LOBABA-369533 format. One record per residue: x, y, z of N, C-alpha, C in turn; residue in one letter. Coordinates in steps of 0.02 Angstrom, whole numbers, plus 50000, padded with zeros to 5 digits. Each point is the difference from the previous one (the first is absolute). Layout:
<sites>
XYZXYZXYZa;...
</sites>
This chain:
<sites>
508655062551256499934999549917500295006749968m;500444997549973500415004649951499955000749924a;500085006049964499855000949938500614998449971l;500144998749959500384997449966500065002149921v;500535005549969499885002549939500584994549949l;499824999049943500324997549961500455006149954a;500635000749998500275005049947500804999849985g;500095004949938500644998350018500285008249980c;499585004050037500185006749993500475001750041g;499805006850042500225003950044499884996750081p;500334999550036500084997350058499015002150016a;499804995850030499504998550032499955003650082a;499425004050016500075003650068500024994850040p;500225002550083500294995550034499654994950034a;499245002649996499814994350036499434994549943d;500285000849951499944996149947500424993449994l;499804993049998500504995749994499894994649926q;500534997849993499934997549931500004992250019f;499504993349952500084994750004500664995150001a;500164997050029500504992949968499874995049971s;500004998349942499854996149964500264994949965v;499854993449983500384996349968499764995449946t;500334997449950499904999349941499664992850006p;499254999049959499794993350020500564994849996p;499854996050014500424991250001499694996149939g;500444995449994499804994549933499174998450008p;499594998949949499314997049989500114992750033p;499834997850005499884990450033500024997449942a;500194995150013500114992249937499354998749985p;499955000749938499444995749958499564996850020p;499545000750020499584994150033499544995849956g;491965077850143499745002549987499764997350014v;497885001150024500434998050072499964992250016l;501574983449993499484997950048500204992950010l;500864962150055500444998150019499954997550073a;499994996750014499664999450062500505006250057e;499825002550068500265003150011500534997950069t;499784993850020500144996550057500934998049988s;500044999049942500794996049972500375006649973s;499875006750018500285007849977500335003050044q;500234997150041500325004150060500255005149961a;499935006850039500255006350020500615003250041a;500435001849977500485001150070499505004250050p;500174999750049499725002950091500265005949987a;499735003750037500415007750003500514999350025t;500695005749974500584998750005500105003050097a;500434994750044500165003550060500085006449985a;499905003150103500225007949995500684997949983p;500425005049956500675000350000500454996949950g;499514996449976500084994349948500165006449914t;500814999849977500035002349940499774999649955p;499485006449940499755000949962500394999749936r;499914998749950500164999149950500075006649953p;500435003449992500085007149959499555000949924a;499725004550000499735000949949500375000649927v;499994996349959500485001049955500065009349960p;500524999749985499895007549966500044999949938a;499645003949956500034996749901500395010449990t;500234999949937500215008349992499545002749960q;499775004350002499485005849995500115008250007a;499805002949939499985007150026499605002250055p;500485003450058499394999950053499685009649984s;499545000150038499495005550017500445005750038i;500474997350018500485003450063500585003149947t;500314997149942500634999149961499955007349986a;500775003250018500195007249984499505003650034n;499664997750044499665003850015500335005650059a;499565005650007500355004750070499884996850079t;500295002650050499894998550043499395002150017q;499805007649983499255002250013499384994349956e;500284997549952499504996249945499944993850066a;500664996650012499924994250044499545001150071q;500045005850005499845000950091499115000949972a;499895001949950499235002749975499764992650013a;500294995949929499794993150018499824996850046l;500645000850057499874995950081499415002450042a;499715005649971499715005150027499174997049985d;500044997849925499214997149970499934994050023r;500574997750004499904994050039499664996850061l;500435004150043499765002850076499284999449989n;499825005849949499265001449996499534992549991g;500234996649942499564992949990499994996450081l;500654999550016500074996950072499245003150053d;500185005650030499635004850012499384996449974a;499695002349951499444996149973499604994850000f;500554993550012499714995450004499924996150076m;500645004250054499835001650060499365003150028a;499615004449938499505004450032499394992549982a;500044998349975499544994949961499884994850051q;500804997950036499774994550038499915001150074a;500015006950024499815003450063499284999149995e;499725002949947499345001649985499394994349974a;500574994150009499744994249998499524995049940k;500425004949938499784998149940500394995549957t;500785000550035500354995349965500524996650044f;500454993849981500114996550040500374997449928g;500694999750019500504995649953500615000849988g;500454998649959500605003349962500235003449963a;500445005249985499995002749938500945000349986v;499994998249943500674999749953500045003449954l;500555006550004500265003349941500694998849978v;500204997049953500764997349978500285002649933g;500485001349982500275001849939500764996449993q;500064995549940500644997749984500214995650060g;499654996850032500354996650077500115006250070g;499935003350000499945006850029499355000750030a;499925000250059499265000050041499905007850037v;499585003949965499755007050001499444999050068l;499684996250010499595000250076499804990749988l;499924998950060499694994550017499775000450081s;499464999550004499704999350066499294996750000k;499864997950070499364996749998499455005250058g;499534999449976499515002850039499334997450030y;500015001050050499084997750055500164992750024g;499644996650014500064993450028499954995449942p;500394992250010499994995449975499564995350022a;499935000950069499614997050026499795003850084d;499275002149981499895004550067499714996350047a;500044994449989499684996150070500754999450033g;500444998549970500504998050036500535004350008r;499815008649971500635004650009500514999249971s;500024996549928500425000149943499945003749961l;500695003050003499825007149944500434998049928a;499805002049944500104998549924500815002749989n;500444997649975500675001449979500294999649942t;500365001649978500294996049896500064994850005p;500084995350076500134992949960499134995850031q;499665004050013499284995750024499624996849914t;499914996750032499804994649944499195002649980r;499725000049938499445000849987499644997949936f;499534996750008499774997249935499945003849958m;500304998249934499915005249958499654999549914i;499554995050016499504998949961500165000349918a;499795002349983500264999349899500655003549991s;500335002150032500924999449998500084995249991l;499794994250024500114992349983500124998549939t;499555002249947500025001849910500704999449975k;500375003350040500744999749964500404998250009q;499844996450057500704994450020499754991549943f;499155000850009499854992249949500165001449941t;500075006950001500065001249892500844998649998a;500185001150051501004998550011500004994849996t;499554996250058500264991049982499834998849929a;499345000749977500014996449926500555001949952v;500225008150002500555000849963500844996250007l;499954996650066500474999350034500024992749966m;499414996449976499904993849978500184999749932l;499695007949994500124999149922500784999749968q;500465004350052500775001849981500424991750001a;499654997650035500164991750026499744995149924r;499635003149961499614997249970499774993550006r;499595001550058499504995050023499255000249979k;499925004049965499345004449954500165007049961l;499485002249972499955006749966499455002950024d;499875006049984499295005550026499644999549932v;500204995449936499445000549957499854991349991r;500184996550044499814993450010499295000550010d;499554996049998499354999550000500114995450084p;499585002750044500024998850078499884992349995v;499464997049953499994994850031500314995149993c;500825001249952500504996249992500454999150081n;499735002850036500404997550071499424998250046y;499295000549975499574997450066499614994249980l;500064994550036499504993950011499185002249977k;499734994949962499335003650000499645003649995d;500325005549940499785005449999499365002149953c;499655001950036499305001749978500025002349931p;499634997849966499895001249916500135008349968t;499625001850045500135009150008500615003850017a;500154995150027500815003450017500604999549942w;499734996549954500434998949954500245002349953e;499635009249968500395001549974500545006250042p;499795000750062500375005350042500694998150015i;500485005749999500904999150001500085002550071t;500384997550024500335002950047500195010650001i;500085001549952499995004649976499355005350022h;499594996449987499305002050015499725000750077e;500274993750032500034999750088500355006850019l;500545000849965500435005150023499665006550003l;499945002249919499455005249998499485003350011t;499414993750047499315000150009499655000749930h;500204996049966499305000449933500094993649963t;499974994550063499544994750003499544996350005s;499455003450014499245000350004499784998650057g;500584995750049499904995250063499705006250043i;499444997850033499605004650043500464999850059p;499935006750013500335001150085499624994650049d;500494998150031499434994850080499835005250051f;500045007749979499645004550065499375001149977f;499854998349930499265001250007499604994450001g;500224993250015499614996750001499465000850050f;499584993949994499454999850059500054997950054t;500594995849997500204996950075500795002450021d;500025004249985500675002650016499955002650078f;499515000550015500115004050091499914994550038n;499574993449956500024994750054500654995749989a;500565001049966500624997649998500585003050009r;500065006550006500505005749989500204995350075r;499634998550072500624999050046500314992050018t;499744997449949500344992849999500644999249960q;500554996450032500504997549947499624996449951p;500625002549953499804997349918500814996349978m;499844996149971500604996849968499875003049935t;500715000249942499925000949930499604996049967p;499944994850019499504995649955499335001650027a;499895000850053499435002650013499765006449980q;500355005449988499885005149975500004999949920m;500184994649963500034997349916499344998050003v;499904994150052499204999149958499515005550037a;500055004450046499545004750011499855004249939w;500455000749963500195003549957499594997849912v;500214996449988500024993749931499554999549973r;499425001750036499314995849962499865008950002d;500025005150023499475005549979500305002449936k;499345002949958500165000549930500455006949993p;500325001149948500565006949980499535004449983l;500305006750025499505007049994499945000049933n;500824999349962500005002049906500474996149985f;500095000949936500474995649962500605000350025t;500514996750033500755000650035500135004549926p;500535006750019500345003749966499635006249987g;499295000649976499705004749977499815006050052k;499984999450059499965004250049500295001450056l;500045005550058500334999650045499485001450043y;500134993150072499505000850054500464997750065s;500115002750057500634998150053499704993450016y;500374995850000499844993350039500514996350046s;499685000550073500354998150044500254992849986n;499344994749980500094994249984500614996349960s;500045004949933500654999949956500385001250030g;500345001850038500705001150053500104994950044y;499354998450034500014993450029500114993049948n;499745000749949500364994149955500655000449972l;500245005150003500665002549985500364994650048l;499915002750068500244997250059499814991949994g;499664997249988499924994350005500624997949935y;499945002649941500664998049948500545001050031l;500215003150036500735001550011500024992150057v;499604999550031500034993150034500004994449964e;499674999149923499964994349969500654999749962q;500405004449974500505002649987500544998350009v;500135005750062500504996950045500114995250051s;499474997050019500004991850035500005004250090g;499995006750005500115002150057499345003250034q;499805001650045499465003250024500155007449994a;499335003649989500195005549969500525005050042y;499695001050067500395003250050500864996250011g;499954993949993500804997350010500305005449934a;499734997549937500375003949936500185007450010f;499715002250033499905007850005500615002650065l;500084994350040500264999950059500865001649968k;500034992649969500764997749959500165005449957q;499535002449972500365003649907499895005450031n;499675004050043499875008349979500255002050082i;499454997050036500305002850084500494998950031f;500464994049996500435000050024500605002749968d;500284999049944500385003949957500085008350019p;499375000550008499965010149990499885000550082l;500274995650057500025002750076499145001750011g;499534997049964499205004050030499864995650055m;500015000050062500154994150058499145003150037a;499895005949967499225002550023499424997049958d;500104996149934499744999649964499744990949986t;499444999549994499964992849987499094999050001g;500054994149993499184997049966499734994250073y;499795002250062499904994650039499525002450031d;499284998450024499665002550014500194997350106r;500304996350028500155000650063500865002449995t;500035005849975500565003050001499895004550045a;500535001150065500045007050060499965006849955a;500015004950039500155005350016499615004049920g;499414999449983499815003649945499385002950049i;500065008049972499425002850035499404998949986a;499615001550057499255000150011499555005449962a;499654996149946499715004749941499405002450039g;499785006949988499545003850013499375003049944y;499524999450029499745004049939499545008450032s;500345001950061499885007750007500434997550081g;499895006850035500535000450062499864994250038a;500254996650020499834993250054499374996149994g;499724998549911499824994949972500304997949969v;499984992950041500404994149956499644997149937k;500264999949943499784998249945499734991249995a;499604998349934499724993450005500674997149983s;500064995350014500404992949964500014999449949f;500564998549948500064997249949500514994450002i;499994992749981500634996249994500455001249964d;500515000449996500645003549943499874993449960p;499874994650023500134995949942499254999149942s;499505004650043499515000949929500375004549963v;500345004350008500415005949982500544997849934l;500474995850041500354994849974500565006649949f;500054997749939500445002149953499825008249987a;499344999550014499865007449971500055006650060a;499994996650048500095004450052500064997150077g;500464994850027500004996750057500725000950042g;500475006549959500534998650021500115004850063l;500255001050021500055005950059500905003049993y;500075006350038500775003149978500025005850029s;500735005050000500015005450037500245005049935s;499845003450049500405007049964500734999249978v;500414997850047500574999649973500254994449957e;499514995650008500284994149948499495000349944d;499675004649980499775002249940500415005949972l;500315003350033500465003749956500754996249974y;500124992650051500374995449966499894997249940r;499404999550003499734997549939499945004549938w;499745007449981500195003749979500615001249962d;500635000850054500744999649988500144993849967q;499804995050008500174994849937499574999949964a;499455002149982499975001949922500235004049947l;500585000850030500525005149977500444994949963y;499934996750025500754995650001499864993049950t;500364997049982499864991649980500044994650046h;499635001750061500314996450053499264992250007a;499715002149971499304996349978499804999949930l;499965003849942500064999249953500435004149944l;500094995149936500425003549967499465005549966p;500335006549985499945005349962499145000449965q;500234993649932499285000949953499514997750048e;499814995750067499544999550016499645003950044l;500735005650037499795005750022499515002549979l;500235001549920499765005949978499184996749975d;499724993049993499624997250004499615002650047e;500134997250058499465004150024499835005650025m;500575005949991499585004750002499925005249954f;499714996649926499775000349938499375001650002r;499825004949992499205001649981499714992949950p;499694996450033499754995049960499274999049974q;499605002950072499145001449963499935006550031v;499545003549966499855006950025499375000850056e;499895003350032499564999450061499445002149959l;499484998650027499215001649968499925006950023p;499795004549969499865007350019500715004950058n;500544997849971500605003150027500635000149975q;499785005649930500645000149963500445002950032p;500744997349951500654998050021500274996850066g;499494995550030499904995350027500054993050001t;500464995350001499784992949963500604994450064s;499784996349988500054992250041500524997449971y;500714998950034500194994149974500114994950041g;500354996750026500254994850043499895000950069y;499665001850048499945000750036500175005050058g;499715006349930500225005850034499605005449944w;499855006150016499535004249972500575005349969v;500035000849927500535003749968499625008849992i;500195004150017499605007049995500495006950007t;499945004350005500445006150018499615003750060s;500505003850006499635004550049500515009550014q;499615004249988500315005249991500694999749941a;499744995549948500535000149941500374996950005g;500304996350079500414993250005499784993449993r;500344994649974499744994349985499814994950093r;499664996749966499814997850081499484993750017l;500544995150024499954991950007499525000450068f;499304997550003499715000050064499614994650009k;499894997350052499354996750029499645001650063h;499595000450004499665000450079499524992550019d;499885002350063499784992350018499605002250053g;499094995850017499875000450046499624995850006i;499924997650066499544993250038499815002350064i;499464995750036499755004050052500734998650057d;499935007250019500425001250041500595004549989g;500144999649929500685001449981499925001449921y;500595006249994499945005149950500745001849986h;500384997449941500485001449973500285003349947s;500375003049979500355002049929500615000349998t;500224998449934500995002149989499865002549936i;500405004749986499975004849958500874999349976q;500004998849950500805000849976500015006449923r;500485003450015500275004949959500524998649971f;500024995349925500464996749977500775004449980p;499765005849993500645005149969500385002450045d;499525003150055500375001450056500204997750053e;499804989950001500204996450035499595002850084r;499625000549977499565002950081499344996250000l;499984998550057499574994750034499475002450057a;499515000049992499385001250050499624994150024l;500104998350070499684993350022499545003250082i;499484996049983499575002850056499654993050043m;500274998550037499484992450024499615001650070l;499434999749996499365002650031499694992550047s;499925000050054499494996750041499395002150003n;499775005849961499295004349990499894998449951r;499194994149988499805001649908499655007249988d;500015006350048499555004649971500195006550003d;500844999149973500355004450014500204998349941f;500025008349932500015002549936500674999750001s;500294995949938500664998049958500135010849969i;499485001749976500115005049952500075006050055g;499965002750083500195003050041500824997850008d;500234994350023500694999649997500385000549932f;499764998749946500165001549935500165005149973s;499315006950012500455005549976500145003350061d;500284998450079500325004650031500734998849967r;500124992749991500814998149992500155003649937a;499644998949944500165002849934500095008350011m;499555002850038500125009450034500624999150022q;500314995850036500525001750046500734998849943a;499954995049948500514997949981500105003749920l;499375001949976499905004649938499535006150001f;500205004250045499585006250027499845003749922p;
</sites>
């Protein structure tokens, strides 16, 4: 494992290395916690020795810019401390997963910890695939905005404009309200038959039928209430508008253009880390097709850094739609200064702007935290649902901003 410092100040100490990065390629031609999965093939795990695309670079002020050698060495020591902390958690069998800290295209720390599959003696690595749960929502939101950029829809449109046999109760609901959890559609995790259905494959049409007759929790647009059902409905809408399966649309328009070979939506994909709810305790199964566009994707920390870097460019969306995605759209209840955008939580930490989202399902816990003014990303994917994201975040912030 190498620690890599980004910077343009004095030369780094000899034991530090600098990342080699390339700018993102051209976008493809136009074409949160969740489509039929059988036809949505994801790429298989890359064969050993297969070259992986470089993480694209973006211009940013470096936390090591104009720093002395002593300051750079101190940062390296603190990052080694973060690495040692995560390794100790893995040794104590309280954590398993992968961590990446990067800035402006340079990777400062990237490493796997603990077993990807204890029964097969497979270790986690920065390329290991994990279920990312509600981090899926940011990809679903981007897919919706890509369709808006192509004039296929508008987020202010009623959702019933794009759905056949739309329930009367949904007629006032806009796409914007689905994106911001203000639609009033209840979350399927609270349905009385959820446990009976969680292990069974579900098509998007079956998902809509499952949700459509449930009464709304409130008048659309009046309140905020986190709804995985709403994001599943957005995935179904993407299919109806694009004419493609949800996973196929993401693969063609996001994953392939960005070189995200370890990201996809396919419940039969190989190389996904086994999920645990404790040391050696396999987690209960939940079929990804139930999670669909709200939480059904898998990814790796390296791929999510490619994603992070692309969001500083116009490879996927024009600037005005990027601004909308990261604009505070609705304030979260009892969390002053924290809002929801489109698939992202908009907040601040230690006086720094922060765009983030966490995800948790049986066997997996995940977070992506983007500090846009510093071009800094903290990414943690775990195949332990009992590990605290806060422990990782606190240690990472201490290392980067002591």
